[in-house]
Structure formats: C-alpha cells, structure tokens
N, C-alpha and C positions, 0 to 999 in steps of 0.2 A: 481443555478443549480448544480445538483449532479456530482462530477468528479469520474471518475476511477483514479486509482494510476499507470496504465499502459499506459504508451504514448511514443513518438517518435517525434522529431523535429531535423530539420538542418536549416541553414542559412548562405549566405555568403554576405559579405559587402566589396564594392571595395573603397578605397581611392588613393590617387594621387601615392603613392608609393608602398603599400601593400593591400593584400586582407587578411580578416578575415573571417575564417570559423569556426563556433559553431555548435556542436552536442549535442543533450539532450537526454537522455533514462532515463525513470522511471519504476521501479517496485514497487510491494507491500512491505511495512517496517511499523512498529507501529508508528514511528516517522519520522521525515525528517533527512535522512541520506545521505548528500551531499558529493559527491567525486568529485572535480574539478582539472581536469589537463591542466596547463597553459604552455606555452614555459617557458623556464628558464627566458629568457630576460625581461617576463612580471610578475615575481614573485611580484614585487611590487604592481600590481593591482589586488592581490587574492582578499583582503578583501573587496574592492569596489565591485569586481565581485561576491562575495559571498552575500553581502548584495542584490545586485540586484535580484540575483536569488531566494534568500529566501522571498524576498517582492512578489513574483509569484507563488511560491509552498510551501505549508504548510506541506505536507506529503508524505511519499514514499521513496524509494531507489532510489536516482537521481545522474546519471553520467553524467558529463558534460566535454566535451573535446574541445580544441581551438586550431586551426593552424593557423600561419602566415606566408604566403609567399609574396617575392618581386615580384612585376609587372615587364614583360619585359621592358627593357630599363630604368629601375628605378635605373640608375648607376651601374650596375652590371659590373664587370671586370674579366676576365680570366687571372689567373697570373700561373707561373712557379715556382715551390719548389726545388731549385737547390740543397739544402742539403739532401731533400729527393730523387732526381735523383741520386746524388752522392753516397749516400749509396747503393742503387740498384747497381749503376755500379761496386763499390768495392766489393759487394758481388757476384756479376756476375763473375768478374774477379778472385777472389779468388777460387770460387767452379771451375772454368776452369782450374785453375793451379793444383788443388788437383786432378783433374780427369784426367789431361794432355789432355783436349780438347783444341783445337783451337778455336780461334774465339774471339771477344770482343763484347760487348752489342752495340746495334746500338741504335740512338736516336729515331727511331720509337719505338723500344721495350720499352725504357725507359718512352716514353709519355703514354704509355699503363699502366704503374705501378699504383697502388692505390694511391693517394695523391700527385702524381707529377704534375698534373694539379688542379689548385685550383679556384674555382667560388669565388670570392670575392664579397659578398652580402652587400647591404645595412643595416646598423644596425638598428634594430627596436627601436624607441624611445617611452618609455609608454606613454608621453604626446600626441604624435601623433597616437598612436595605440588605446587609450582609447574610442573615440567615435565612432571608427569602432568595437570594441570590444562589447562595450554597446549596440549598434544596433543590432549587430548579435546576441548576447544573447537574447535580447528582442525577437527578430522574431523567433529564434529557440524555445524559450518558449513558446511563442504565438501559434506557430503550435502543439507543444506538448499538450499545453492546451486544445486545440479546439480537438485533438483526445482523450484526456481523457474526455471531456465532452461528446463526441459523445458516448462513450461507457458507460459514467456515466448515459446515458438515458436510455439505455437499463438496466443497474443495478437498477435504481429508479423504472423501472416498474416492473422487478421480484420481488424486495424487496416490492413493494405495493401488489404484488398478494399473496405474503406469509403473510404479515401483516394482510390482509382480511380473510385468512383462519384461522390463528390464533386468530382473534377478534371473528369469528364465533364458533370455538372450546370453547372460553371463556364463550360464551353466552350459549353453549349446557351446559357446567358446572353448569352454575348458573340454567339452566332450570331443571336440574337434581337434584338438592339438597333437594326440598320438598318431591320428590319420594323417594328418598335414606333415608332422616330421617324418613319418615313413614315405611320404610321397615326395617330400623334398630330398631325402637320403637316395631313394631309388633313382631319381632324376641326377643326382650328382654322380651315381656310381656311373649311370647310362653316358653321360657327357665324357667323363674320365676314359670309360672304354673306348668311346668313338676316338678320342685322341691319342691313345696309347695304341691303338690298332692291335696288330698280334704280339706287342710287347707285353711281358708278365704284370699283372696288377699288383701292387705292394698292397696287401689287406690291412696291413697295421697303419699304413699312411693314410690309406682310404678311411679307417675308422677314425683317425685323428682328425680328418677333415669334417666328416659326419658330426663328430663331437663339437666342433668349432661352430659348425652351422647350426646346431642345436642351441649351442649357447647364446649366439647372436640373435636367435629367433624365439628365445625362450619368453614365455609370458606368464610363467606361472607367478611372479610377485605382483603383477598388474592385476591378476585374477583375484588372488588373495584380498588385495587392497579394496577392489571393486566390491568384493563380498563384505569386507569389514564396513566399509561407507554405506552400503544397502543395508545392513543389519542397523548402524546408527541412525540411518535416515527414517527406518521403519519405526524405531525406537522412541524417535522425537515425535513422528506424527501421533503415535499411540498415546505419549504421555500430553501431548499438546501444550497450549501456553503461546507465548510470544516466540515463535522457533523460526520464523520466516526467512530472517538473516541467516541463521546457522544452516537452514536446509538450501539456501542459495550457494553457500560457500562449499557444502557437500557435493552439490551439483556440477560445481566448477571443477572441483577435486576429480569427480567421476569422470569427467568429458576429458580431463588431462589423461587419464589411465586409459580410456578409450583410445584417444588420439594415439598414445604410446603402442598399444596392443595394433593399431592400424598401421602404424609405421614399420612393425615387424612382420606383419601377416604376409606371408608369400603363398598365401592360400585362397581361392575365391571364396569358400564358404566362409572363411574367418573374416574375410573382407566384407561380405554382405553382412554378417553378424554385427559388425563395427558401425555400418551405414545404419543399420535398424537401432542400435544402441545410441548413436548420436541423434536419431530422430525422436527417439522417447526420451532422451535428456532434455532437448529443447522444448517438448512438450511439459514436461516437469518443470522446466524453468518458467514457462508462461504461467503454470498455475500456481507455482510457489511465490511469484510476484505480487499475486493477490492476497497473500496472507500475512497477517501482522507479526 
C-alpha cells in the first residue's frame, strides 16, 4: 500500500507506577530524518527506541516526543526545602531593614515562594519504563501509519490518473511519427527542387538525404524507453510499499527521454505533446514527493 509522508499519532500506556505518552508527527523529507525527544532519565533507552521507530517508518521528517509521569499514589511525597525558605526569609528581612519597613515574613508567605514546597516523585527506572515506552511508541506509530496509508490511497489514485494521461500522450507521439517524417521529407524535396531549378533531381541522393533526416529525428528508442518506464511506474504504484524514491528516479528518467524527443521534434504536434508530457511529469513529481 502506498503511504503518504504526512501523519500524526499519539498513544499513552499505563503501568503500575508510571504512565508513558508518545506523540509522533511526520512531514515530507527526502530521507528518514528522525528527531527523538526523551526525558533525560531515559536517555539510555534512546538507541533501542530509535531502532523500534526505524523499523516502522522508512522515509520522512519524523518528530517523536515522549513524556513520563508518575501515577497518583505512586509513593509521591511532599517536602519542605528549609534552606530555600531561609533564603527567602533573610532576603525579605534585609529588604525591610533597608527600606525601614516594619514586619517579618510569615510562614504562609514563605510557603508560597517557588521551590519551598517540593514534590518528591518516584524516580523512573529505564528497565521498568522500557516495556511501557515500546508499547506507547508502537501504538503511536501504528496510528500515524494508518493515517499515512489513508492519505496514500488518495495519492495513488491521483498518480495513477496522471500516469494514464502521460501514457496516452506517449502514444500520440508515436502515432504522429510517420506523418511528421513524411512532412519533413516532403519539405526537403521541395527545398531541393527550388535550389536545383530545371536541373535533374537525383532521386537516389534525395532518398539518402531523407533517410539521414529520418535517422537524426528518429524517436523510436526514446518512446520505447518511455513505455518501459511507464510500465515500471504503474507496477510500483500497484504493488505499494516505500516506493517514493524509486518513483522520483523514474520521473527523472522519463523527463530526460521527453527532453530528447523535444530536441529531435521538427513537428508542431510532436512539440505540443512534449510540452504536455513535461507538464504531466511535473505534476507527477509533486505528488510523488509526498510518498514514503
């Protein structure tokens, strides 16, 4: 199945003492560019987490963040930091003496100062957290992948429609070749007759010139390669998977063949077909750049 590179997924897993929440966002990128944000206490799990993520996502700018919070009743304790309270009290008394203001700091005022009341939370242990983290990441990435696949279906449909239009344009080029060659040959004959005037026309030499002209403007090989690339392209879209980069390469190759046809085309209709083909290839490139 074709996947888009844009998606979002979240998940939260609860254990005995902790809950682990994972959030994953992905955007377009040429390769896999993973930014993983873990709590500092879980830095030892980063390598394993990256391996897990890379096993499920192949391409895109992927931002993954993880939060760990202790559950209520998980041995949390509220403490007072007397050192911090004493510092606030001394600062308040010094300021009162300097200003000549009466009064001393109350206990209520001190308890409201930042850092005086400390919530002593249980320390997260990597060995305890890893099963929760792995499950949270797996679930979040599964949601992200499902959304990427939903958008990928729409991309595959749009790309298939553009592919069919391009294939039709290639067949119009092929159908135009005999008439274009005949027109160029007739034009060559007419120019030679005007140059020679009443002189005798060497039909053998003329036939040779026409053959050389046909060889220089022959686009048979280019059209054959275009058809082969289009068949390969359609097969990749049908089979699905992480085919975005391969499709981009095929578009690049098809664009090269169309440019060659355009350079050889001495025919208005052929030139118009190459312009249409280039426009379709550009639209294909825009769509494919969104695929994994």
